[in-house]
Biopython code that builds the backbone (N, CA, C, O; Angstrom):
import numpy as np
from Bio.PDB.StructureBuilder import StructureBuilder

atoms = [
    (1, "MET", "N", (117.374, 57.333, 60.928)),
    (1, "MET", "CA", (117.969, 56.360, 59.919)),
    (1, "MET", "C", (119.293, 56.094, 60.505)),
    (1, "MET", "O", (120.014, 57.008, 60.905)),
    (2, "THR", "N", (119.684, 54.608, 60.569)),
    (2, "THR", "CA", (120.986, 54.422, 61.043)),
    (2, "THR", "C", (122.077, 54.598, 60.075)),
    (2, "THR", "O", (121.882, 54.717, 58.865)),
    (3, "PHE", "N", (123.255, 54.612, 60.651)),
    (3, "PHE", "CA", (124.549, 54.793, 59.852)),
    (3, "PHE", "C", (124.686, 53.766, 58.803)),
    (3, "PHE", "O", (125.157, 54.039, 57.699)),
    (4, "ARG", "N", (124.249, 52.501, 59.158)),
    (4, "ARG", "CA", (124.396, 51.464, 58.279)),
    (4, "ARG", "C", (123.335, 51.535, 56.950)),
    (4, "ARG", "O", (123.626, 51.068, 55.849)),
    (5, "VAL", "N", (122.310, 52.071, 57.201)),
    (5, "VAL", "CA", (121.276, 52.326, 56.228)),
    (5, "VAL", "C", (121.886, 53.425, 55.292)),
    (5, "VAL", "O", (121.789, 53.328, 54.069)),
    (6, "ILE", "N", (122.533, 54.498, 55.919)),
    (6, "ILE", "CA", (123.001, 55.552, 55.068)),
    (6, "ILE", "C", (124.116, 55.033, 54.222)),
    (6, "ILE", "O", (124.287, 55.411, 53.063)),
    (7, "ALA", "N", (124.936, 54.082, 54.880)),
    (7, "ALA", "CA", (125.962, 53.571, 54.188)),
    (7, "ALA", "C", (125.652, 52.787, 53.020)),
    (7, "ALA", "O", (126.383, 52.774, 52.030)),
    (8, "GLY", "N", (124.526, 52.102, 53.122)),
    (8, "GLY", "CA", (123.941, 51.333, 51.982)),
    (8, "GLY", "C", (123.412, 52.299, 50.867)),
    (8, "GLY", "O", (123.590, 52.073, 49.670)),
    (9, "LEU", "N", (122.760, 53.374, 51.345)),
    (9, "LEU", "CA", (122.364, 54.395, 50.260)),
    (9, "LEU", "C", (123.517, 54.983, 49.534)),
    (9, "LEU", "O", (123.494, 55.201, 48.322)),
    (10, "MET", "N", (124.594, 55.251, 50.362)),
    (10, "MET", "CA", (125.847, 55.779, 49.678)),
    (10, "MET", "C", (126.537, 54.816, 48.767)),
    (10, "MET", "O", (127.214, 55.207, 47.817)),
    (11, "ALA", "N", (126.349, 53.459, 49.084)),
    (11, "ALA", "CA", (127.021, 52.448, 48.300)),
    (11, "ALA", "C", (126.251, 52.372, 46.963)),
    (11, "ALA", "O", (126.855, 52.111, 45.922)),
    (12, "MET", "N", (125.003, 52.584, 46.984)),
    (12, "MET", "CA", (124.249, 52.555, 45.657)),
    (12, "MET", "C", (124.621, 53.886, 45.005)),
    (12, "MET", "O", (124.834, 53.850, 43.793)),
    (13, "LEU", "N", (124.721, 54.971, 45.595)),
    (13, "LEU", "CA", (125.047, 56.167, 44.849)),
    (13, "LEU", "C", (126.418, 55.987, 44.111)),
    (13, "LEU", "O", (126.555, 56.313, 42.932)),
    (14, "LEU", "N", (127.431, 55.448, 44.872)),
    (14, "LEU", "CA", (128.782, 55.264, 44.327)),
    (14, "LEU", "C", (128.848, 54.175, 43.317)),
    (14, "LEU", "O", (129.730, 54.193, 42.458)),
    (15, "ALA", "N", (128.044, 53.317, 43.370)),
    (15, "ALA", "CA", (127.957, 52.148, 42.431)),
    (15, "ALA", "C", (127.507, 52.938, 41.040)),
    (15, "ALA", "O", (128.028, 52.678, 39.956)),
    (16, "PHE", "N", (126.507, 53.901, 41.211)),
    (16, "PHE", "CA", (125.934, 54.508, 40.002)),
    (16, "PHE", "C", (127.000, 55.348, 39.520)),
    (16, "PHE", "O", (127.269, 55.283, 38.320)),
    (17, "ALA", "N", (127.665, 56.147, 40.285)),
    (17, "ALA", "CA", (128.780, 56.919, 39.889)),
    (17, "ALA", "C", (129.932, 56.183, 39.166)),
    (17, "ALA", "O", (130.568, 56.753, 38.280)),
    (18, "ALA", "N", (130.187, 54.960, 39.535)),
    (18, "ALA", "CA", (131.186, 54.097, 38.894)),
    (18, "ALA", "C", (130.640, 53.725, 37.558)),
    (18, "ALA", "O", (131.366, 53.706, 36.564)),
    (19, "ALA", "N", (129.337, 53.422, 37.517)),
    (19, "ALA", "CA", (128.750, 52.876, 36.248)),
    (19, "ALA", "C", (128.657, 54.007, 35.225)),
    (19, "ALA", "O", (128.868, 53.724, 34.045)),
    (20, "VAL", "N", (128.375, 55.196, 35.549)),
    (20, "VAL", "CA", (128.366, 56.267, 34.602)),
    (20, "VAL", "C", (129.649, 56.622, 34.147)),
    (20, "VAL", "O", (129.752, 57.277, 33.110)),
    (21, "ASN", "N", (130.682, 56.262, 34.814)),
    (21, "ASN", "CA", (132.089, 56.730, 34.418)),
    (21, "ASN", "C", (132.557, 55.604, 33.587)),
    (21, "ASN", "O", (133.706, 55.762, 33.176)),
    (22, "ILE", "N", (132.030, 54.610, 33.262)),
    (22, "ILE", "CA", (132.605, 53.476, 32.392)),
    (22, "ILE", "C", (132.699, 54.018, 31.038)),
    (22, "ILE", "O", (133.659, 53.664, 30.354)),
    (23, "ASN", "N", (131.829, 54.835, 30.552)),
    (23, "ASN", "CA", (132.150, 55.434, 29.243)),
    (23, "ASN", "C", (132.841, 56.705, 29.111)),
    (23, "ASN", "O", (132.766, 57.353, 28.067)),
    (24, "ASP", "N", (133.581, 57.133, 30.220)),
    (24, "ASP", "CA", (134.334, 58.337, 30.282)),
    (24, "ASP", "C", (135.677, 58.066, 29.486)),
    (24, "ASP", "O", (136.177, 56.943, 29.417)),
    (25, "PRO", "N", (136.203, 59.172, 28.904)),
    (25, "PRO", "CA", (137.400, 58.986, 28.149)),
    (25, "PRO", "C", (138.511, 58.366, 28.995)),
    (25, "PRO", "O", (139.386, 57.711, 28.429)),
    (26, "ASP", "N", (138.526, 58.533, 30.304)),
    (26, "ASP", "CA", (139.586, 57.880, 31.072)),
    (26, "ASP", "C", (138.874, 57.217, 32.225)),
    (26, "ASP", "O", (138.840, 57.785, 33.316)),
    (27, "PRO", "N", (138.295, 56.023, 32.036)),
    (27, "PRO", "CA", (137.315, 55.431, 33.017)),
    (27, "PRO", "C", (138.077, 54.759, 34.159)),
    (27, "PRO", "O", (137.572, 54.765, 35.281)),
    (28, "VAL", "N", (139.271, 54.173, 33.939)),
    (28, "VAL", "CA", (139.861, 53.369, 34.885)),
    (28, "VAL", "C", (140.023, 53.917, 36.293)),
    (28, "VAL", "O", (139.697, 53.279, 37.295)),
    (29, "GLN", "N", (140.586, 55.233, 36.309)),
    (29, "GLN", "CA", (140.756, 55.770, 37.626)),
    (29, "GLN", "C", (139.482, 56.167, 38.330)),
    (29, "GLN", "O", (139.326, 56.117, 39.550)),
    (30, "TRP", "N", (138.521, 56.594, 37.388)),
    (30, "TRP", "CA", (137.190, 56.998, 38.004)),
    (30, "TRP", "C", (136.341, 55.772, 38.644)),
    (30, "TRP", "O", (135.757, 55.775, 39.728)),
    (31, "VAL", "N", (136.415, 54.831, 37.792)),
    (31, "VAL", "CA", (135.706, 53.693, 38.224)),
    (31, "VAL", "C", (136.403, 53.019, 39.469)),
    (31, "VAL", "O", (135.737, 52.533, 40.383)),
    (32, "ALA", "N", (137.792, 53.018, 39.450)),
    (32, "ALA", "CA", (138.424, 52.496, 40.571)),
    (32, "ALA", "C", (138.261, 53.225, 41.882)),
    (32, "ALA", "O", (138.165, 52.605, 42.941)),
    (33, "LEU", "N", (138.231, 54.516, 41.815)),
    (33, "LEU", "CA", (137.843, 55.256, 43.016)),
    (33, "LEU", "C", (136.597, 55.214, 43.495)),
    (33, "LEU", "O", (136.430, 54.994, 44.695)),
    (34, "TYR", "N", (135.558, 55.411, 42.672)),
    (34, "TYR", "CA", (134.158, 55.231, 43.044)),
    (34, "TYR", "C", (133.880, 53.694, 43.440)),
    (34, "TYR", "O", (133.113, 53.419, 44.363)),
    (35, "GLY", "N", (134.435, 52.875, 42.813)),
    (35, "GLY", "CA", (134.178, 51.347, 43.304)),
    (35, "GLY", "C", (134.839, 51.146, 44.563)),
    (35, "GLY", "O", (134.248, 50.476, 45.410)),
    (36, "ALA", "N", (136.001, 51.633, 44.825)),
    (36, "ALA", "CA", (136.632, 51.394, 46.246)),
    (36, "ALA", "C", (135.701, 52.040, 47.383)),
    (36, "ALA", "O", (135.465, 51.420, 48.420)),
    (37, "ALA", "N", (135.198, 53.286, 47.138)),
    (37, "ALA", "CA", (134.403, 53.957, 48.138)),
    (37, "ALA", "C", (133.113, 53.186, 48.133)),
    (37, "ALA", "O", (132.452, 53.181, 49.172)),
    (38, "CYS", "N", (132.650, 52.484, 46.995)),
    (38, "CYS", "CA", (131.273, 51.698, 47.122)),
    (38, "CYS", "C", (131.539, 50.474, 47.915)),
    (38, "CYS", "O", (130.718, 50.056, 48.731)),
    (39, "VAL", "N", (132.693, 49.884, 47.684)),
    (39, "VAL", "CA", (132.999, 48.616, 48.428)),
    (39, "VAL", "C", (133.119, 48.898, 49.867)),
    (39, "VAL", "O", (132.574, 48.146, 50.675)),
    (40, "ALA", "N", (133.843, 50.004, 50.275)),
    (40, "ALA", "CA", (134.015, 50.384, 51.702)),
    (40, "ALA", "C", (132.656, 50.714, 52.212)),
    (40, "ALA", "O", (132.443, 50.499, 53.405)),
    (41, "SER", "N", (131.821, 51.147, 51.559)),
    (41, "SER", "CA", (130.420, 51.597, 52.047)),
    (41, "SER", "C", (129.516, 50.258, 52.168)),
    (41, "SER", "O", (128.700, 50.172, 53.086)),
    (42, "VAL", "N", (129.672, 49.245, 51.248)),
    (42, "VAL", "CA", (128.946, 48.005, 51.375)),
    (42, "VAL", "C", (129.388, 47.263, 52.521)),
    (42, "VAL", "O", (128.563, 46.625, 53.175)),
    (43, "VAL", "N", (130.749, 47.281, 52.873)),
    (43, "VAL", "CA", (131.192, 46.469, 53.989)),
    (43, "VAL", "C", (130.804, 47.259, 55.237)),
    (43, "VAL", "O", (130.583, 46.628, 56.271)),
    (44, "THR", "N", (130.705, 48.573, 55.224)),
    (44, "THR", "CA", (130.128, 49.305, 56.380)),
    (44, "THR", "C", (128.683, 49.161, 56.552)),
    (44, "THR", "O", (128.224, 49.104, 57.693)),
    (45, "ALA", "N", (127.955, 49.099, 55.565)),
    (45, "ALA", "CA", (126.485, 48.783, 55.598)),
    (45, "ALA", "C", (126.118, 47.304, 56.071)),
    (45, "ALA", "O", (125.144, 47.073, 56.787)),
    (46, "VAL", "N", (126.938, 46.386, 55.631)),
    (46, "VAL", "CA", (126.685, 45.003, 55.920)),
    (46, "VAL", "C", (127.174, 44.601, 57.318)),
    (46, "VAL", "O", (126.465, 43.921, 58.061)),
    (47, "THR", "N", (128.411, 45.036, 57.669)),
    (47, "THR", "CA", (128.967, 44.616, 58.754)),
    (47, "THR", "C", (129.035, 45.666, 59.976)),
    (47, "THR", "O", (129.232, 45.297, 61.134)),
    (48, "GLY", "N", (128.870, 46.875, 59.641)),
    (48, "GLY", "CA", (128.885, 48.020, 60.581)),
    (48, "GLY", "C", (130.396, 48.659, 60.810)),
    (48, "GLY", "O", (130.642, 49.611, 61.549)),
    (49, "ALA", "N", (131.224, 48.022, 60.119)),
    (49, "ALA", "CA", (132.787, 48.462, 60.279)),
    (49, "ALA", "C", (133.493, 48.086, 59.121)),
    (49, "ALA", "O", (133.088, 47.205, 58.363)),
    (50, "VAL", "N", (134.638, 48.784, 58.940)),
    (50, "VAL", "CA", (135.665, 48.529, 57.895)),
    (50, "VAL", "C", (136.922, 48.991, 58.474)),
    (50, "VAL", "O", (136.978, 49.957, 59.234)),
    (51, "PRO", "N", (138.004, 48.247, 58.087)),
    (51, "PRO", "CA", (139.221, 48.713, 58.467)),
    (51, "PRO", "C", (139.523, 50.283, 58.312)),
    (51, "PRO", "O", (139.479, 50.731, 57.167)),
    (52, "ILE", "N", (139.791, 51.053, 59.246)),
    (52, "ILE", "CA", (139.933, 52.423, 59.292)),
    (52, "ILE", "C", (140.805, 52.959, 58.119)),
    (52, "ILE", "O", (140.580, 54.031, 57.557)),
    (53, "ALA", "N", (141.804, 52.130, 57.809)),
    (53, "ALA", "CA", (142.910, 52.582, 56.883)),
    (53, "ALA", "C", (142.139, 52.656, 55.372)),
    (53, "ALA", "O", (142.507, 53.446, 54.502)),
    (54, "VAL", "N", (141.154, 51.825, 55.219)),
    (54, "VAL", "CA", (140.633, 51.776, 53.877)),
    (54, "VAL", "C", (139.848, 53.106, 53.582)),
    (54, "VAL", "O", (140.087, 53.680, 52.519)),
    (55, "PRO", "N", (138.936, 53.626, 54.445)),
    (55, "PRO", "CA", (138.218, 54.874, 54.111)),
    (55, "PRO", "C", (139.247, 56.058, 54.298)),
    (55, "PRO", "O", (139.056, 57.108, 53.683)),
    (56, "SER", "N", (140.236, 55.922, 55.060)),
    (56, "SER", "CA", (141.146, 56.929, 55.253)),
    (56, "SER", "C", (141.962, 57.224, 53.978)),
    (56, "SER", "O", (142.159, 58.349, 53.520)),
    (57, "ALA", "N", (142.396, 56.093, 53.480)),
    (57, "ALA", "CA", (143.201, 56.199, 52.113)),
    (57, "ALA", "C", (142.297, 56.636, 51.070)),
    (57, "ALA", "O", (142.778, 57.458, 50.290)),
    (58, "ILE", "N", (141.102, 56.279, 50.875)),
    (58, "ILE", "CA", (140.298, 56.678, 49.959)),
    (58, "ILE", "C", (140.015, 58.187, 49.976)),
    (58, "ILE", "O", (140.090, 58.891, 48.969)),
    (59, "ALA", "N", (139.694, 58.616, 51.165)),
    (59, "ALA", "CA", (139.355, 60.020, 51.498)),
    (59, "ALA", "C", (140.658, 60.903, 51.056)),
    (59, "ALA", "O", (140.521, 61.815, 50.240)),
    (60, "ILE", "N", (141.828, 60.616, 51.585)),
    (60, "ILE", "CA", (143.054, 61.336, 51.202)),
    (60, "ILE", "C", (143.249, 61.381, 49.653)),
    (60, "ILE", "O", (143.439, 62.471, 49.113)),
    (61, "ILE", "N", (143.208, 60.250, 48.938)),
    (61, "ILE", "CA", (143.330, 60.305, 47.511)),
    (61, "ILE", "C", (142.174, 61.122, 46.902)),
    (61, "ILE", "O", (142.504, 61.958, 46.060)),
    (62, "ALA", "N", (140.970, 61.013, 47.178)),
    (62, "ALA", "CA", (139.920, 61.868, 46.680)),
    (62, "ALA", "C", (140.097, 63.344, 47.016)),
    (62, "ALA", "O", (139.963, 64.193, 46.135)),
    (63, "LEU", "N", (140.382, 63.651, 48.212)),
    (63, "LEU", "CA", (140.695, 64.992, 48.466)),
    (63, "LEU", "C", (141.801, 65.705, 47.623)),
    (63, "LEU", "O", (141.605, 66.725, 46.962)),
    (64, "ILE", "N", (142.975, 65.047, 47.729)),
    (64, "ILE", "CA", (144.091, 65.572, 46.940)),
    (64, "ILE", "C", (143.845, 65.607, 45.445)),
    (64, "ILE", "O", (144.217, 66.576, 44.782)),
    (65, "TRP", "N", (143.194, 64.519, 44.874)),
    (65, "TRP", "CA", (142.923, 64.528, 43.494)),
    (65, "TRP", "C", (141.797, 65.677, 43.203)),
    (65, "TRP", "O", (141.906, 66.389, 42.205)),
    (66, "GLY", "N", (140.812, 65.812, 44.031)),
    (66, "GLY", "CA", (139.947, 66.877, 43.980)),
    (66, "GLY", "C", (140.427, 68.311, 43.847)),
    (66, "GLY", "O", (140.047, 69.096, 42.978)),
    (67, "ILE", "N", (141.308, 68.562, 44.812)),
    (67, "ILE", "CA", (141.953, 69.755, 44.921)),
    (67, "ILE", "C", (142.874, 70.138, 43.515)),
    (67, "ILE", "O", (142.867, 71.233, 42.953)),
    (68, "LEU", "N", (143.557, 69.094, 43.163)),
    (68, "LEU", "CA", (144.252, 69.359, 41.863)),
    (68, "LEU", "C", (143.374, 69.617, 40.650)),
    (68, "LEU", "O", (143.711, 70.397, 39.759)),
    (69, "ILE", "N", (142.281, 68.962, 40.649)),
    (69, "ILE", "CA", (141.292, 69.289, 39.669)),
    (69, "ILE", "C", (140.673, 70.661, 39.771)),
    (69, "ILE", "O", (140.601, 71.429, 38.811)),
    (70, "ALA", "N", (140.217, 70.937, 41.017)),
    (70, "ALA", "CA", (139.492, 72.168, 41.306)),
    (70, "ALA", "C", (140.402, 73.430, 41.074)),
    (70, "ALA", "O", (139.899, 74.509, 40.763)),
    (71, "ARG", "N", (141.746, 73.262, 41.234)),
    (71, "ARG", "CA", (142.637, 74.358, 40.884)),
    (71, "ARG", "C", (142.628, 74.762, 39.447)),
    (71, "ARG", "O", (142.972, 75.889, 39.090)),
    (72, "ARG", "N", (142.199, 73.760, 38.565)),
    (72, "ARG", "CA", (142.057, 74.118, 37.122)),
    (72, "ARG", "C", (140.754, 74.738, 36.742)),
    (72, "ARG", "O", (140.552, 75.043, 35.567)),
    (73, "VAL", "N", (139.833, 74.949, 37.696)),
    (73, "VAL", "CA", (138.495, 75.682, 37.415)),
    (73, "VAL", "C", (138.770, 77.126, 37.723)),
    (73, "VAL", "O", (139.055, 77.477, 38.868)),
    (74, "PRO", "N", (138.690, 77.966, 36.721)),
    (74, "PRO", "CA", (139.204, 79.343, 36.832)),
    (74, "PRO", "C", (138.158, 80.216, 37.686)),
    (74, "PRO", "O", (138.588, 81.236, 38.224)),
    (75, "ASN", "N", (136.961, 79.908, 37.820)),
    (75, "ASN", "CA", (135.980, 80.738, 38.622)),
    (75, "ASN", "C", (134.887, 79.946, 39.098)),
    (75, "ASN", "O", (134.602, 78.882, 38.548)),
    (76, "LEU", "N", (134.181, 80.445, 40.201)),
    (76, "LEU", "CA", (133.032, 79.789, 40.787)),
    (76, "LEU", "C", (131.878, 79.609, 39.790)),
    (76, "LEU", "O", (131.006, 78.771, 40.022)),
    (77, "GLU", "N", (131.849, 80.329, 38.747)),
    (77, "GLU", "CA", (130.737, 80.355, 37.838)),
    (77, "GLU", "C", (130.552, 78.880, 37.264)),
    (77, "GLU", "O", (129.442, 78.442, 36.963)),
    (78, "ALA", "N", (131.636, 78.210, 37.150)),
    (78, "ALA", "CA", (131.580, 76.906, 36.436)),
    (78, "ALA", "C", (130.659, 75.920, 37.358)),
    (78, "ALA", "O", (129.870, 75.092, 36.901)),
    (79, "TYR", "N", (130.894, 76.148, 38.647)),
    (79, "TYR", "CA", (130.104, 75.212, 39.686)),
    (79, "TYR", "C", (128.540, 75.547, 39.513)),
    (79, "TYR", "O", (127.673, 74.688, 39.679)),
    (80, "THR", "N", (128.290, 76.761, 39.195)),
    (80, "THR", "CA", (126.842, 77.064, 39.069)),
    (80, "THR", "C", (126.164, 76.452, 37.755)),
    (80, "THR", "O", (124.943, 76.384, 37.616)),
    (81, "LYS", "N", (126.977, 76.069, 36.925)),
    (81, "LYS", "CA", (126.610, 75.567, 35.550)),
    (81, "LYS", "C", (126.722, 73.928, 35.491)),
    (81, "LYS", "O", (126.573, 73.346, 34.417)),
    (82, "MET", "N", (126.974, 73.275, 36.618)),
    (82, "MET", "CA", (127.269, 71.881, 36.671)),
    (82, "MET", "C", (125.997, 70.987, 36.094)),
    (82, "MET", "O", (126.127, 69.940, 35.459)),
    (83, "PHE", "N", (124.807, 71.584, 36.427)),
    (83, "PHE", "CA", (123.677, 70.816, 36.088)),
    (83, "PHE", "C", (122.956, 71.388, 35.068)),
    (83, "PHE", "O", (121.819, 70.975, 34.845)),
    (84, "ASP", "N", (123.467, 72.333, 34.370)),
    (84, "ASP", "CA", (122.626, 72.971, 33.266)),
    (84, "ASP", "C", (122.462, 72.027, 32.088)),
    (84, "ASP", "O", (121.427, 72.078, 31.424)),
    (85, "GLU", "N", (123.545, 71.067, 31.759)),
    (85, "GLU", "CA", (123.470, 70.123, 30.749)),
    (85, "GLU", "C", (124.226, 68.867, 31.262)),
    (85, "GLU", "O", (125.061, 68.940, 32.163)),
    (86, "TRP", "N", (123.896, 67.748, 30.655)),
    (86, "TRP", "CA", (124.583, 66.520, 31.123)),
    (86, "TRP", "C", (125.723, 66.238, 30.155)),
    (86, "TRP", "O", (126.667, 65.557, 30.555)),
    (87, "GLU", "N", (125.706, 66.675, 29.002)),
    (87, "GLU", "CA", (126.794, 66.290, 28.136)),
    (87, "GLU", "C", (127.942, 67.212, 28.406)),
    (87, "GLU", "O", (127.792, 68.276, 29.007)),
    (88, "MET", "N", (129.188, 66.749, 27.915)),
    (88, "MET", "CA", (130.334, 67.529, 28.185)),
    (88, "MET", "C", (130.722, 68.538, 27.124)),
    (88, "MET", "O", (131.515, 68.304, 26.212)),
    (89, "LYS", "N", (130.034, 69.780, 27.344)),
    (89, "LYS", "CA", (130.146, 70.785, 26.327)),
    (89, "LYS", "C", (131.294, 71.789, 26.585)),
    (89, "LYS", "O", (131.754, 72.500, 25.691)),
    (90, "SER", "N", (131.758, 71.803, 27.963)),
    (90, "SER", "CA", (132.702, 72.643, 28.543)),
    (90, "SER", "C", (133.647, 71.814, 29.405)),
    (90, "SER", "O", (133.205, 71.160, 30.351)),
    (91, "THR", "N", (134.959, 71.832, 29.088)),
    (91, "THR", "CA", (135.922, 71.166, 30.008)),
    (91, "THR", "C", (136.064, 71.651, 31.342)),
    (91, "THR", "O", (136.413, 70.941, 32.286)),
    (92, "ILE", "N", (135.748, 73.066, 31.425)),
    (92, "ILE", "CA", (135.754, 73.642, 32.788)),
    (92, "ILE", "C", (134.649, 73.284, 33.660)),
    (92, "ILE", "O", (134.853, 73.028, 34.847)),
    (93, "VAL", "N", (133.430, 73.250, 33.114)),
    (93, "VAL", "CA", (132.224, 72.688, 33.839)),
    (93, "VAL", "C", (132.572, 71.160, 34.135)),
    (93, "VAL", "O", (132.304, 70.771, 35.271)),
    (94, "GLU", "N", (133.051, 70.390, 33.382)),
    (94, "GLU", "CA", (133.318, 69.032, 33.411)),
    (94, "GLU", "C", (134.175, 68.841, 34.584)),
    (94, "GLU", "O", (133.850, 67.982, 35.403)),
    (95, "GLU", "N", (135.342, 69.616, 34.778)),
    (95, "GLU", "CA", (136.210, 69.554, 35.806)),
    (95, "GLU", "C", (135.696, 70.109, 37.073)),
    (95, "GLU", "O", (136.204, 69.719, 38.124)),
    (96, "ALA", "N", (134.731, 70.989, 37.088)),
    (96, "ALA", "CA", (133.947, 71.312, 38.315)),
    (96, "ALA", "C", (133.138, 70.160, 38.912)),
    (96, "ALA", "O", (133.100, 69.889, 40.112)),
    (97, "ARG", "N", (132.473, 69.493, 37.904)),
    (97, "ARG", "CA", (131.673, 68.240, 38.338)),
    (97, "ARG", "C", (132.698, 67.232, 38.879)),
    (97, "ARG", "O", (132.481, 66.745, 39.988)),
    (98, "GLU", "N", (133.777, 66.882, 38.205)),
    (98, "GLU", "CA", (134.699, 65.866, 38.729)),
    (98, "GLU", "C", (135.212, 66.236, 40.155)),
    (98, "GLU", "O", (135.231, 65.381, 41.039)),
    (99, "ALA", "N", (135.631, 67.522, 40.375)),
    (99, "ALA", "CA", (136.139, 67.924, 41.575)),
    (99, "ALA", "C", (135.018, 67.743, 42.651)),
    (99, "ALA", "O", (135.293, 67.313, 43.771)),
    (100, "CYS", "N", (133.819, 68.065, 42.302)),
    (100, "CYS", "CA", (132.617, 67.960, 43.330)),
    (100, "CYS", "C", (132.493, 66.472, 43.642)),
    (100, "CYS", "O", (132.409, 66.050, 44.795)),
    (101, "GLY", "N", (132.487, 65.745, 42.625)),
    (101, "GLY", "CA", (132.382, 64.128, 42.888)),
    (101, "GLY", "C", (133.586, 63.686, 43.826)),
    (101, "GLY", "O", (133.323, 62.952, 44.779)),
    (102, "LEU", "N", (134.690, 64.033, 43.639)),
    (102, "LEU", "CA", (135.690, 63.702, 44.430)),
    (102, "LEU", "C", (135.601, 64.206, 45.873)),
    (102, "LEU", "O", (135.934, 63.542, 46.854)),
    (103, "PHE", "N", (135.099, 65.492, 45.896)),
    (103, "PHE", "CA", (134.937, 66.060, 47.471)),
    (103, "PHE", "C", (133.717, 65.261, 48.113)),
    (103, "PHE", "O", (133.636, 65.102, 49.331)),
    (104, "ILE", "N", (132.861, 64.816, 47.296)),
    (104, "ILE", "CA", (131.645, 64.105, 47.927)),
    (104, "ILE", "C", (132.304, 62.788, 48.518)),
    (104, "ILE", "O", (132.063, 62.448, 49.677)),
    (105, "VAL", "N", (133.149, 62.048, 47.681)),
    (105, "VAL", "CA", (133.646, 60.849, 48.108)),
    (105, "VAL", "C", (134.536, 61.124, 49.371)),
    (105, "VAL", "O", (134.463, 60.434, 50.388)),
    (106, "ALA", "N", (135.336, 62.133, 49.226)),
    (106, "ALA", "CA", (136.196, 62.446, 50.421)),
    (106, "ALA", "C", (135.378, 62.639, 51.674)),
    (106, "ALA", "O", (135.713, 62.023, 52.685)),
    (107, "ALA", "N", (134.316, 63.456, 51.692)),
    (107, "ALA", "CA", (133.509, 63.786, 52.755)),
    (107, "ALA", "C", (132.787, 62.538, 53.243)),
    (107, "ALA", "O", (132.648, 62.344, 54.451)),
    (108, "TRP", "N", (132.324, 61.686, 52.332)),
    (108, "TRP", "CA", (131.753, 60.437, 52.818)),
    (108, "TRP", "C", (132.768, 59.525, 53.524)),
    (108, "TRP", "O", (132.484, 58.918, 54.556)),
    (109, "MET", "N", (133.837, 59.464, 52.984)),
    (109, "MET", "CA", (134.907, 58.552, 53.562)),
    (109, "MET", "C", (135.397, 59.113, 54.913)),
    (109, "MET", "O", (135.708, 58.340, 55.818)),
    (110, "ILE", "N", (135.471, 60.466, 55.058)),
    (110, "ILE", "CA", (135.704, 61.037, 56.422)),
    (110, "ILE", "C", (134.629, 60.847, 57.319)),
    (110, "ILE", "O", (134.891, 60.739, 58.517)),
    (111, "ALA", "N", (133.381, 60.786, 56.899)),
    (111, "ALA", "CA", (132.267, 60.492, 57.712)),
    (111, "ALA", "C", (132.432, 59.120, 58.218)),
    (111, "ALA", "O", (132.331, 58.933, 59.430)),
    (112, "VAL", "N", (132.678, 58.131, 57.415)),
    (112, "VAL", "CA", (132.877, 56.794, 57.850)),
    (112, "VAL", "C", (134.030, 56.596, 58.880)),
    (112, "VAL", "O", (133.930, 55.811, 59.823)),
    (113, "VAL", "N", (135.116, 57.350, 58.639)),
    (113, "VAL", "CA", (136.202, 57.194, 59.577)),
    (113, "VAL", "C", (135.803, 57.852, 60.915)),
    (113, "VAL", "O", (136.212, 57.317, 61.945)),
    (114, "VAL", "N", (135.073, 58.919, 60.992)),
    (114, "VAL", "CA", (134.627, 59.563, 62.228)),
    (114, "VAL", "C", (133.763, 58.501, 62.921)),
    (114, "VAL", "O", (133.965, 58.191, 64.095)),
    (115, "ARG", "N", (132.782, 57.943, 62.161)),
    (115, "ARG", "CA", (131.936, 56.983, 62.808)),
    (115, "ARG", "C", (132.642, 55.823, 63.334)),
    (115, "ARG", "O", (132.241, 55.338, 64.392)),
    (116, "LEU", "N", (133.633, 55.322, 62.735)),
    (116, "LEU", "CA", (134.401, 54.073, 63.250)),
    (116, "LEU", "C", (135.176, 54.499, 64.498)),
    (116, "LEU", "O", (135.445, 53.634, 65.332)),
    (117, "ARG", "N", (135.548, 55.741, 64.686)),
    (117, "ARG", "CA", (136.246, 56.144, 65.851)),
    (117, "ARG", "C", (135.221, 56.301, 66.887)),
    (117, "ARG", "O", (135.541, 56.650, 68.024)),
]
sb = StructureBuilder()
sb.init_structure("model")
sb.init_model(0)
sb.init_chain("A")
sb.init_seg("    ")
for serial, (resi, resn, name, xyz) in enumerate(atoms, 1):
    if name == "N":
        sb.init_residue(resn, " ", resi, " ")
    sb.init_atom(name, np.array(xyz, "f"), 0.0, 1.0, " ", f" {name:<3s}", serial, name[0])
structure = sb.get_structure()
């Protein structure tokens, strides 16, 4: 599978993540971050390249934001319960999900940067 195909698949995943965050209590920042990563992925999939500053900035923002949220998760048990239910019944589990989403975005954007180099 070529990197451009993977970028296209990630673009679809990120578009889905942006869409499901529209009904979030604070949707603007989530949709903006997932949307920016989606656009960078689409450009990578279509053209094979994107200005390196774009995925670099998205990765830095997602990583810092993810660390800030992950620090509020008191123990690793919350991460094991992320898929037990889809509703938000526990803010701790919700924050674990949010942190993981941000870490996925950061990892993918880092992969794009590495590929561009």
